[in-house]
MARFIPA-668465 format. One record per residue (C-alpha): residue number from 1; residue in three letters; z, x, y. Coordinates in steps of 0.05 Angstrom, whole numbers, plus 5000, padded with zeros to 4 digits. Layout:
REM MARFIPA-668465
> n,res,up,east,north
> NUM,ALA,Z,X,Y $
...
//
This chain:
REM MARFIPA-668465
> n,res,up,east,north
> 1,MET,0919,8150,7347 $
> 2,LEU,0988,8125,7323 $
> 3,ASN,1009,8121,7254 $
> 4,LEU,1064,8078,7234 $
> 5,ASP,1083,8127,7178 $
> 6,ALA,1107,8177,7236 $
> 7,PRO,1173,8198,7242 $
> 8,GLU,1175,8182,7310 $
> 9,LEU,1159,8107,7298 $
> 10,TYR,1220,8096,7246 $
> 11,TYR,1245,8037,7294 $
> 12,LEU,1172,8008,7291 $
> 13,ALA,1172,8003,7215 $
> 14,ASN,1247,7982,7206 $
> 15,PHE,1227,7924,7259 $
> 16,ARG,1165,7910,7212 $
> 17,LYS,1210,7913,7151 $
> 18,ALA,1256,7860,7182 $
> 19,LEU,1204,7810,7198 $
> 20,ASP,1173,7815,7127 $
> 21,TRP,1241,7810,7097 $
> 22,LEU,1250,7745,7147 $
> 23,ASP,1180,7720,7122 $
> 24,THR,1203,7722,7051 $
> 25,HIS,1272,7696,7052 $
> 26,HIS,1276,7649,7116 $
> 27,ARG,1213,7623,7130 $
> 28,ASP,1229,7555,7122 $
> 29,LEU,1281,7564,7174 $
> 30,MET,1235,7588,7228 $
> 31,ASP,1206,7538,7284 $
> 32,ASP,1129,7543,7310 $
> 33,ALA,1146,7595,7360 $
> 34,GLU,1181,7647,7310 $
> 35,LEU,1129,7633,7257 $
> 36,ALA,1077,7651,7309 $
> 37,PHE,1112,7713,7332 $
> 38,VAL,1121,7737,7267 $
> 39,ALA,1044,7726,7250 $
> 40,ASN,1021,7759,7311 $
> 41,PHE,1068,7814,7324 $
> 42,LEU,1024,7849,7266 $
> 43,GLN,0964,7840,7302 $
> 44,LEU,0985,7875,7365 $
> 45,PRO,0956,7951,7378 $
> 46,LEU,1007,7998,7351 $
> 47,PRO,1032,8022,7420 $
> 48,SER,1041,7955,7441 $
> 49,GLN,1083,7937,7376 $
> 50,ALA,1126,8002,7391 $
> 51,LEU,1137,7985,7465 $
> 52,LEU,1157,7916,7448 $
> 53,VAL,1210,7936,7398 $
> 54,ARG,1236,7993,7445 $
> 55,LEU,1246,7937,7494 $
> 56,VAL,1285,7890,7451 $
> 57,MET,1329,7944,7426 $
> 58,ARG,1348,7960,7496 $
> 59,LYS,1407,7922,7542 $
> 60,GLY,1380,7875,7589 $
> 61,VAL,1309,7838,7595 $
> 62,HIS,1283,7868,7659 $
> 63,PHE,1255,7944,7665 $
> 64,ARG,1224,7983,7716 $
> 65,ALA,1154,8006,7689 $
> 66,SER,1171,8077,7718 $
> 67,LYS,1240,8093,7681 $
> 68,LEU,1203,8070,7608 $
> 69,ARG,1172,8135,7585 $
> 70,TYR,1164,8146,7512 $
> 71,ALA,1122,8202,7490 $
> 72,GLU,1099,8164,7422 $
> 73,ILE,1075,8109,7461 $
> 74,GLY,1037,8142,7511 $
> 75,ASP,1009,8102,7574 $
> 76,ILE,1063,8042,7583 $
> 77,ALA,1011,8002,7626 $
> 78,THR,0964,8004,7569 $
> 79,ALA,1015,7984,7519 $
> 80,ALA,1042,7928,7560 $
> 81,GLY,0972,7903,7568 $
> 82,ALA,0973,7863,7502 $
> 83,LEU,1047,7842,7511 $
> 84,LEU,1034,7812,7580 $
> 85,ALA,0972,7771,7553 $
> 86,SER,1012,7744,7499 $
> 87,GLY,1067,7717,7547 $
> 88,TRP,1114,7764,7518 $
> 89,LEU,1127,7804,7574 $
> 90,ILE,1118,7775,7645 $
> 91,GLU,1119,7807,7714 $
> 92,HIS,1148,7782,7783 $
> 93,ALA,1206,7754,7748 $
> 94,ALA,1265,7723,7794 $
> 95,LEU,1319,7768,7800 $
> 96,THR,1391,7753,7815 $
> 97,PHE,1421,7803,7860 $
> 98,ASP,1465,7826,7804 $
> 99,GLU,1408,7837,7762 $
> 100,LEU,1373,7877,7823 $
> 101,GLY,1436,7922,7829 $
> 102,ALA,1426,7942,7756 $
> 103,LEU,1358,7961,7762 $
> 104,LEU,1367,8002,7825 $
> 105,LEU,1406,8069,7844 $
> 106,LYS,1456,8078,7905 $
> 107,ASP,1408,8113,7947 $
> 108,GLU,1353,8054,7937 $
> 109,LEU,1407,7999,7951 $
> 110,ALA,1428,8041,8016 $
> 111,THR,1353,8047,8037 $
> 112,HIS,1325,7975,8026 $
> 113,PHE,1393,7939,8057 $
> 114,ALA,1410,7988,8109 $
> 115,ASP,1414,7927,8163 $
> 116,ASP,1466,7895,8118 $
> 117,LEU,1509,7950,8095 $
> 118,PRO,1577,7975,8141 $
> 119,GLY,1583,8045,8156 $
> 120,GLY,1614,8097,8112 $
> 121,ASN,1599,8136,8047 $
> 122,LEU,1609,8076,8000 $
> 123,LYS,1604,8077,7924 $
> 124,LYS,1555,8042,7894 $
> 125,SER,1601,7990,7866 $
> 126,GLU,1630,7982,7934 $
> 127,LEU,1552,7967,7961 $
> 128,LEU,1541,7913,7915 $
> 129,GLU,1606,7881,7926 $
> 130,HIS,1594,7873,7996 $
> 131,LEU,1512,7854,7988 $
> 132,HIS,1533,7804,7931 $
> 133,ALA,1559,7748,7980 $
> 134,LEU,1506,7763,8029 $
> 135,HIS,1446,7749,7977 $
> 136,THR,1454,7687,7932 $
> 137,GLU,1385,7667,7919 $
> 138,PRO,1342,7698,7864 $
> 139,ARG,1281,7734,7884 $
> 140,SER,1226,7772,7855 $
> 141,LEU,1229,7848,7858 $
> 142,ALA,1169,7852,7913 $
> 143,ASP,1213,7807,7956 $
> 144,TRP,1277,7842,7949 $
> 145,CYS,1245,7909,7967 $
> 146,PRO,1178,7902,7995 $
> 147,ARG,1172,7979,8009 $
> 148,LEU,1194,7999,7932 $
> 149,ASP,1128,8017,7895 $
> 150,GLU,1157,7990,7825 $
> 151,ARG,1123,7945,7771 $
> 152,LEU,1182,7903,7740 $
> 153,LEU,1165,7885,7665 $
> 154,SER,1213,7827,7640 $
> 155,LEU,1221,7810,7570 $
> 156,ALA,1206,7734,7557 $
> 157,ILE,1223,7731,7480 $
> 158,GLY,1300,7753,7482 $
> 159,PRO,1325,7690,7456 $
> 160,LEU,1272,7687,7401 $
> 161,CYS,1288,7759,7379 $
> 162,ASP,1361,7742,7381 $
> 163,ARG,1346,7687,7339 $
> 164,LEU,1307,7729,7291 $
> 165,ARG,1373,7777,7293 $
> 166,LEU,1418,7720,7272 $
> 167,MET,1376,7697,7217 $
> 168,PHE,1369,7775,7191 $
> 169,PHE,1444,7793,7196 $
> 170,GLY,1481,7722,7199 $
> 171,ASN,1513,7747,7264 $
> 172,LEU,1497,7778,7331 $
> 173,ALA,1542,7836,7335 $
> 174,GLN,1501,7873,7290 $
> 175,ASP,1437,7902,7321 $
> 176,TRP,1371,7928,7291 $
> 177,SER,1397,8004,7300 $
> 178,GLU,1428,7988,7234 $
> 179,PHE,1361,8006,7209 $
> 180,VAL,1358,8070,7237 $
> 181,LEU,1426,8088,7214 $
> 182,ALA,1410,8068,7144 $
> 183,ASP,1339,8105,7143 $
> 184,LEU,1374,8166,7169 $
> 185,GLY,1424,8173,7115 $
> 186,ILE,1481,8162,7162 $
> 187,PHE,1501,8096,7123 $
> 188,ARG,1485,8075,7051 $
> 189,TYR,1497,8004,7029 $
> 190,GLU,1509,7972,6956 $
> 191,GLN,1444,7946,6946 $
> 192,VAL,1458,7868,6919 $
> 193,PRO,1410,7827,6890 $
> 194,ILE,1391,7777,6941 $
> 195,THR,1371,7698,6916 $
> 196,PRO,1347,7642,6955 $
> 197,GLY,1425,7608,6953 $
> 198,SER,1448,7678,6987 $
> 199,ARG,1426,7666,7057 $
> 200,GLY,1478,7660,7111 $
> 201,PHE,1445,7600,7142 $
> 202,ARG,1415,7544,7096 $
> 203,SER,1387,7503,7148 $
> 204,ARG,1359,7509,7217 $
> 205,GLN,1418,7471,7246 $
> 206,ASP,1462,7522,7216 $
> 207,LEU,1431,7566,7269 $
> 208,ASP,1435,7519,7323 $
> 209,ASP,1510,7505,7308 $
> 210,TYR,1524,7580,7311 $
> 211,LEU,1480,7591,7377 $
> 212,HIS,1516,7527,7409 $
> 213,LEU,1587,7561,7395 $
> 214,ARG,1569,7625,7422 $
> 215,LEU,1547,7594,7486 $
> 216,CYS,1606,7558,7492 $
> 217,ARG,1649,7617,7481 $
> 218,GLU,1607,7662,7529 $
> 219,ALA,1616,7599,7582 $
> 220,PHE,1686,7607,7569 $
> 221,GLU,1695,7678,7581 $
> 222,ALA,1646,7672,7640 $
> 223,GLY,1704,7633,7671 $
> 224,MET,1686,7562,7649 $
> 225,THR,1752,7516,7647 $
> 226,VAL,1778,7491,7580 $
> 227,PRO,1757,7423,7595 $
> 228,GLU,1690,7439,7609 $
> 229,VAL,1685,7476,7547 $
> 230,LEU,1708,7427,7506 $
> 231,GLN,1656,7373,7540 $
> 232,GLN,1601,7431,7525 $
> 233,LEU,1623,7438,7455 $
> 234,GLY,1622,7359,7440 $
> 235,ASP,1639,7328,7374 $
> 236,PHE,1625,7391,7343 $
> 237,ALA,1612,7394,7264 $
> 238,SER,1583,7436,7210 $
> 239,ALA,1571,7436,7141 $
> 240,SER,1572,7513,7141 $
> 241,ALA,1646,7543,7121 $
> 242,HIS,1634,7599,7158 $
> 243,ILE,1610,7573,7222 $
> 244,ASN,1664,7520,7213 $
> 245,GLU,1714,7579,7216 $
> 246,ARG,1680,7605,7277 $
> 247,HIS,1700,7534,7307 $
> 248,GLN,1769,7541,7294 $
> 249,ARG,1777,7609,7318 $
> 250,LEU,1738,7585,7384 $
> 251,LEU,1792,7525,7383 $
> 252,LEU,1855,7572,7376 $
> 253,GLN,1834,7614,7436 $
> 254,LEU,1823,7560,7483 $
> 255,ALA,1888,7528,7456 $
> 256,GLN,1923,7603,7471 $
> 257,HIS,1888,7603,7539 $
> 258,LEU,1921,7537,7558 $
> 259,GLU,1988,7557,7531 $
> 260,ARG,1983,7625,7574 $
> 261,ALA,1970,7572,7638 $
> 262,GLY,2034,7535,7627 $
> 263,GLU,1993,7476,7602 $
> 264,LEU,2037,7463,7544 $
> 265,ASP,2019,7393,7534 $
> 266,SER,1948,7401,7528 $
> 267,ALA,1952,7472,7490 $
> 268,LEU,1997,7432,7442 $
> 269,THR,1944,7384,7431 $
> 270,LEU,1890,7430,7416 $
> 271,TYR,1939,7465,7373 $
> 272,ARG,1940,7413,7329 $
> 273,ASP,1863,7398,7327 $
> 274,THR,1851,7469,7293 $
> 275,ARG,1865,7493,7226 $
> 276,ALA,1853,7566,7246 $
> 277,LEU,1909,7610,7216 $
> 278,GLY,1963,7622,7270 $
> 279,SER,1957,7552,7301 $
> 280,ARG,2016,7526,7271 $
> 281,GLN,2063,7585,7292 $
> 282,ARG,2036,7573,7368 $
> 283,GLN,2051,7495,7357 $
> 284,ILE,2123,7519,7341 $
> 285,ARG,2129,7561,7403 $
> 286,VAL,2105,7511,7444 $
> 287,LEU,2150,7455,7423 $
> 288,GLU,2207,7502,7434 $
> 289,ARG,2179,7513,7507 $
> 290,LEU,2182,7430,7510 $
> 291,GLY,2251,7429,7488 $
> 292,GLN,2228,7392,7429 $
> 293,ASP,2267,7424,7378 $
> 294,ALA,2280,7378,7329 $
> 295,GLU,2206,7363,7320 $
> 296,ALA,2193,7440,7319 $
> 297,LEU,2244,7451,7263 $
> 298,ALA,2210,7394,7224 $
> 299,LEU,2142,7435,7234 $
> 300,VAL,2183,7497,7211 $
> 301,GLU,2207,7468,7148 $
> 302,GLN,2131,7442,7133 $
> 303,VAL,2112,7514,7140 $
> 304,LEU,2165,7540,7094 $
> 305,GLU,2149,7493,7042 $
> 306,ALA,2069,7514,7035 $
> 307,PRO,2066,7579,7080 $
> 308,LEU,1986,7602,7091 $
> 309,ASN,2014,7678,7084 $
> 310,ALA,2074,7718,7086 $
> 311,GLU,2066,7733,7162 $
> 312,GLU,2070,7652,7174 $
> 313,ALA,2133,7646,7126 $
> 314,GLN,2166,7707,7169 $
> 315,LEU,2158,7680,7232 $
> 316,ALA,2177,7610,7210 $
> 317,GLY,2243,7634,7180 $
> 318,ARG,2257,7666,7245 $
> 319,ALA,2241,7597,7281 $
> 320,ARG,2288,7564,7229 $
> 321,THR,2344,7605,7245 $
> 322,ARG,2342,7599,7324 $
> 323,LEU,2329,7519,7324 $
> 324,ARG,2382,7499,7273 $
> 325,ARG,2429,7542,7315 $
> 326,ARG,2410,7511,7378 $
> 327,LEU,2408,7438,7346 $
> 328,GLY,2482,7454,7321 $
> 329,LEU,2460,7452,7244 $
> 330,PRO,2491,7496,7190 $
> 331,ALA,2459,7564,7192 $
> 332,ALA,2399,7565,7134 $
> 333,PRO,2409,7619,7074 $
> 334,LYS,2393,7687,7097 $
> 335,ALA,2339,7729,7073 $
> 336,ALA,2364,7785,7033 $
> 337,LYS,2369,7843,7082 $
> 338,LEU,2317,7901,7067 $
> 339,ASP,2357,7961,7034 $
> 340,GLU,2317,8017,7056 $
> 341,ASP,2321,8082,7031 $
> 342,ARG,2331,8120,7092 $
> 343,LEU,2314,8200,7103 $
> 344,ASP,2327,8227,7167 $
> 345,LEU,2298,8297,7192 $
> 346,ARG,2298,8343,7258 $
> 347,LEU,2235,8370,7266 $
> 348,PRO,2197,8412,7315 $
> 349,ARG,2160,8373,7363 $
> 350,ALA,2087,8362,7343 $
> 351,ALA,2026,8323,7358 $
> 352,SER,2029,8279,7296 $
> 353,VAL,2100,8260,7270 $
> 354,GLU,2061,8236,7199 $
> 355,LEU,2030,8303,7196 $
> 356,ALA,2099,8341,7211 $
> 357,VAL,2135,8304,7157 $
> 358,ALA,2078,8315,7106 $
> 359,ALA,2083,8386,7123 $
> 360,HIS,2160,8390,7119 $
> 361,LEU,2163,8351,7053 $
> 362,ALA,2105,8382,7016 $
> 363,GLU,2123,8430,6958 $
> 364,PRO,2072,8473,6909 $
> 365,ASP,2079,8428,6858 $
> 366,ALA,2083,8364,6896 $
> 367,PRO,2029,8352,6953 $
> 368,VAL,2041,8298,7009 $
> 369,HIS,1984,8263,7035 $
> 370,TYR,1974,8224,7102 $
> 371,VAL,1945,8159,7072 $
> 372,GLU,1976,8100,7107 $
> 373,ASN,1931,8036,7086 $
> 374,THR,1874,8077,7054 $
> 375,LEU,1902,8099,6986 $
> 376,ILE,1916,8029,6959 $
> 377,CYS,1861,8001,6983 $
> 378,GLY,1811,8050,6959 $
> 379,LEU,1835,8052,6897 $
> 380,PHE,1831,7970,6896 $
> 381,GLY,1758,7983,6922 $
> 382,LEU,1738,8028,6865 $
> 383,LEU,1768,7979,6805 $
> 384,CYS,1741,7920,6828 $
> 385,TRP,1676,7945,6858 $
> 386,GLU,1638,7892,6822 $
> 387,ALA,1677,7840,6836 $
> 388,ILE,1674,7854,6912 $
> 389,PHE,1602,7859,6912 $
> 390,ALA,1584,7800,6862 $
> 391,PRO,1522,7767,6893 $
> 392,LEU,1545,7697,6900 $
> 393,PRO,1518,7647,6950 $
> 394,GLY,1532,7662,7018 $
> 395,ALA,1564,7731,7012 $
> 396,PHE,1507,7784,7019 $
> 397,PHE,1447,7759,7049 $
> 398,HIS,1412,7823,7078 $
> 399,PRO,1407,7897,7055 $
> 400,PHE,1459,7926,7105 $
> 401,HIS,1530,7891,7088 $
> 402,THR,1586,7937,7081 $
> 403,GLY,1623,7879,7047 $
> 404,PRO,1616,7802,7034 $
> 405,VAL,1616,7756,7091 $
> 406,ASP,1664,7710,7062 $
> 407,LEU,1718,7772,7053 $
> 408,HIS,1775,7742,7101 $
> 409,ARG,1762,7667,7082 $
> 410,ALA,1816,7643,7044 $
> 411,ASP,1771,7624,6983 $
> 412,PHE,1750,7698,6975 $
> 413,HIS,1788,7704,6910 $
> 414,THR,1780,7642,6881 $
> 415,ARG,1704,7644,6882 $
> 416,ARG,1713,7706,6840 $
> 417,SER,1778,7693,6804 $
> 418,GLU,1744,7707,6736 $
> 419,LEU,1708,7773,6759 $
> 420,PHE,1776,7799,6791 $
> 421,ALA,1817,7777,6721 $
> 422,ALA,1763,7824,6684 $
> 423,CYS,1775,7876,6732 $
> 424,LEU,1852,7877,6733 $
> 425,ALA,1852,7871,6656 $
> 426,ARG,1831,7943,6652 $
> 427,LEU,1901,7964,6683 $
> 428,ASP,1929,7933,6615 $
> 429,ASP,1887,7965,6559 $
> 430,GLY,1883,8031,6602 $
> 431,SER,1811,8034,6615 $
> 432,TYR,1823,8023,6688 $
> 433,ARG,1821,8111,6701 $
> 434,ASP,1760,8113,6674 $
> 435,ALA,1738,8054,6706 $
> 436,MET,1757,8084,6774 $
> 437,ARG,1724,8151,6759 $
> 438,ARG,1659,8121,6740 $
> 439,THR,1655,8081,6805 $
> 440,HIS,1680,8141,6850 $
> 441,ALA,1625,8181,6820 $
> 442,GLU,1565,8130,6817 $
> 443,LYS,1582,8099,6882 $
> 444,PHE,1608,8157,6929 $
> 445,GLY,1592,8147,6998 $
> 446,ILE,1565,8077,6998 $
> 447,GLN,1597,8030,7053 $
> 448,SER,1654,7991,7028 $
> 449,PRO,1713,7944,7063 $
> 450,PHE,1765,7985,7017 $
> 451,VAL,1741,8050,7000 $
> 452,PHE,1741,8110,7058 $
> 453,TRP,1716,8163,7019 $
> 454,GLU,1732,8218,7064 $
> 455,LEU,1806,8205,7046 $
> 456,LEU,1792,8193,6971 $
> 457,ASP,1762,8251,6941 $
> 458,ALA,1762,8269,6869 $
> 459,GLU,1827,8314,6870 $
> 460,ARG,1862,8259,6903 $
> 461,LEU,1836,8204,6857 $
> 462,GLU,1866,8246,6798 $
> 463,GLN,1931,8258,6828 $
> 464,ALA,1939,8184,6844 $
> 465,LEU,1916,8165,6773 $
> 466,ALA,1966,8214,6742 $
> 467,CYS,2019,8186,6782 $
> 468,LEU,2013,8113,6794 $
> 469,PRO,2035,8069,6740 $
> 470,PRO,1988,8013,6724 $
> 471,ALA,2039,7963,6737 $
> 472,HIS,2052,7982,6802 $
> 473,LEU,1973,7982,6820 $
> 474,ALA,1968,7917,6791 $
> 475,ALA,2020,7890,6837 $
> 476,TRP,1998,7921,6892 $
> 477,PHE,1926,7894,6881 $
> 478,ARG,1946,7824,6865 $
> 479,ARG,1984,7821,6939 $
> 480,LEU,1924,7850,6973 $
> 481,LEU,1879,7791,6938 $
> 482,ALA,1934,7735,6965 $
> 483,ASP,1912,7755,7031 $
> 484,ILE,1863,7810,7046 $
> 485,ARG,1862,7809,7122 $
> 486,GLU,1940,7811,7133 $
> 487,ASN,1961,7852,7070 $
> 488,ARG,1907,7912,7076 $
> 489,ALA,1956,7933,7131 $
> 490,GLY,2028,7956,7138 $
> 491,MET,2031,8006,7079 $
> 492,PRO,2075,8067,7083 $
> 493,ASP,2040,8123,7117 $
> 494,LEU,2054,8180,7069 $
> 495,ILE,2048,8184,6988 $
> 496,GLN,2078,8245,6954 $
> 497,PHE,2054,8263,6883 $
> 498,TRP,2085,8301,6831 $
> 499,PRO,2028,8299,6780 $
> 500,ARG,2063,8347,6726 $
> 501,GLU,2119,8294,6720 $
> 502,GLY,2071,8230,6730 $
> 503,ARG,2117,8204,6786 $
> 504,TYR,2109,8189,6866 $
> 505,ARG,2146,8169,6920 $
> 506,MET,2118,8132,6983 $
> 507,ILE,2142,8150,7059 $
> 508,GLU,2144,8105,7114 $
> 509,VAL,2143,8153,7181 $
> 510,LYS,2178,8130,7243 $
> 511,GLY,2177,8180,7304 $
> 512,PRO,2237,8178,7360 $
> 513,GLY,2240,8108,7387 $
> 514,ASP,2199,8080,7340 $
> 515,ARG,2217,8018,7292 $
> 516,LEU,2194,7981,7241 $
> 517,GLN,2135,7925,7252 $
> 518,ASP,2136,7864,7212 $
> 519,ASN,2082,7872,7167 $
> 520,GLN,2103,7940,7144 $
> 521,LYS,2177,7905,7123 $
> 522,ARG,2144,7859,7082 $
> 523,TRP,2101,7916,7050 $
> 524,LEU,2172,7956,7045 $
> 525,ALA,2212,7889,7016 $
> 526,PHE,2153,7887,6967 $
> 527,CYS,2158,7952,6937 $
> 528,ALA,2236,7944,6928 $
> 529,GLU,2225,7878,6897 $
> 530,HIS,2176,7911,6844 $
> 531,GLY,2222,7979,6841 $
> 532,MET,2169,8021,6871 $
> 533,PRO,2196,8090,6902 $
> 534,VAL,2191,8085,6985 $
> 535,SER,2235,8118,7032 $
> 536,VAL,2233,8109,7112 $
> 537,CYS,2240,8173,7146 $
> 538,TYR,2271,8178,7217 $
> 539,VAL,2248,8235,7254 $
> 540,GLU,2275,8268,7320 $
> 541,TRP,2248,8327,7354 $
> 542,LEU,2293,8389,7356 $
> 543,ASP,2276,8401,7427 $
//
């Protein structure tokens, strides 16, 4: 007799938790079929519940009964009975040849299609490629392989379960295994209060809009042409900022495809129709390729007057230089050249150039750590934990969020401006050290979009607090908040602390043939502007 509390039924217990959560928080979003599923699932025998969840968590929708072996479920035929009676599983589904190929072993293919195969010892992929062109009409498994003694079970409620998963997670990238990892203690999540206004989807229309965009994207990835995708997309509009952002990114992806295909006029039109970050940069490049330099320069000046981020400003500045030169106009004032503090080293060859430099520069009283982007982001995450995990509407809508859903949206900071101001004020009154220590102790190990615990232990935290001036922390944190997606990368690789002297330096490492990337140049320029000690170390191998 199965017991729901048995450890081997962890996945079923988690799935039932999810259904209970959905029934409590999303009932008004469900249609009749979804409501019936939530109600009727709990009436099934436990083995049938367990089998359904096992199949929902597996890849694909077609399963050979002989391949389904779960000790905790027992006899698969018995467990499948109630699912077949409810229509949630079906038998004798029509299979495309590709679906059949995924179910059969190479030897089985060779046996059942021997008359269609050429000679030679072919790989399974070669068998499938040869047979695919010969078999285009879907058939049942029995029709495909009359001599195969096999029962096929097919999941008939995959789309319904996907919609439930979408309601719960707010996306279809996460799956039910998130529960497993949480229950086993592998991942721990911040417990943010969930209110009715916190949901990712406010209406059934939001769900339909999300799924419509997904279908359009999948159709494009499967080979549908851009005009066909746009026709399928239709006159799309959504009241959800989250869904609108996905829409804009899809339009940008379609425009980039047209640009790569050389359809520049169509690409330009579509770039102009999207507000996605990066679209103005692509418009400038397409105008240049079309020979419309004057129009490109006008857009460049518009971008430089109000850039969306530092990257856009940097790229537009370069475009202005080449466009003015081509148009015969006086050169624009050049940006100040980066005056880098250069360090040249010749070291024995090593697998990691960063670790080799760290070992070379380290002293007993001046440790060097390979931190790259993790230290500044981690300190920011510790100081601003309350603001980052504030239960704002639409920011968190289930218990398994690593960070807020709107983390990379343009209004992330403005929605929490007062909360962040209160956190950063601790840098002025000196309370930031105790606040960071307290968060580190209380939240250690909890998932965060900024804090990587394995690289920020208590010892490294104390070194950072002893050596990094609060004015520098404030400057870094404000730059992060200005554009989290862009500015959380490109920071120097190494940091060296002198705890007794209360000072530090950062080191960007470049191995043989390597050069500074644009985001690294922006960080180095920022550090130089604020008087932060940073060096660029160029390494050559001794051998």
